[in-house]
N, C-alpha and C positions, 0 to 999 in steps of 0.2 A: 248670754254667755255665763253671767254671774250664777245664775240658778243651775246651770250645768253641773258644776261641781257639788252643789248641795244635793241635787237630784241623785248624782251618782253615788254620794255618800249614803243617801237614804236607802237606795237600791240594795247596796252592799250590806247595810244592816238588816234589811228585811230578809235578804238571802240568808244571811248567817243565822238570824232567828229561826227561819224556816228548816235550815239544816239542823239546828239543835232539836227542834220538834221531832224531826224525823229520827235522828240518832238516838234520843233519850229512851224510848221503850226498849230498843235492842240491847243498848248499854245497860240499863237497869236489869234487864232479863239475864244478861251474861254475869253482872255482878252478884245477883241472888244465886245463880248456879254455882258460881265461884265460891260463895260464902258457904253454901251447903256443902260443897265438896271439902273446903278447908276447915269446916267446923267453927267458923266465925259467926257472929249474929249483928254486930252494929257496922255502920258504915266505917267508922274509923278503923275497928279491928279488920275489916275486910281489905281496906285499902292498904293497911299496914302489911297484911299477908301478901297481897297483890304486888306490893313493892319487891318483896323477896323474891317472888315467882318472876317479877320482870328482869331482876338482876340475873337470874339464871338464864332466862331467855336471851339476854343481851350476849351472854358468853356463848350459848349455843349458835346464835345467829352471827356473832362476830361483827356485830354493829350495836351502837348504843340507841336507847330510845329516842334521845334528841336527834341523832342523825337521821332516823326514820321519819320523825316529825318534820325536820328540815326538808328531806325529800318530798314528803306528801305536800308540804306548803309550795314547794316549788312546781309540783305538778298541778297546783290549782286547788288543793284542799280535798274534801271527801270524795269518794268514788261511789 
């Protein structure tokens, strides 16, 4: 039973790593598209512009980004 918790933690880490590998190509593609539309070139500038757009999105959706993250985590993570 002592190895059970260790094995479960290892499985969770592997699953998370796999999720990141699947998520990154799409995320980078969306960020590159966002940069092209917003006129930014660096990651830092793009994320700064994205932050401003996310604030507007929060107002439009009437929920915060943090609330959405909390709900997604409660649902079990990525879809």
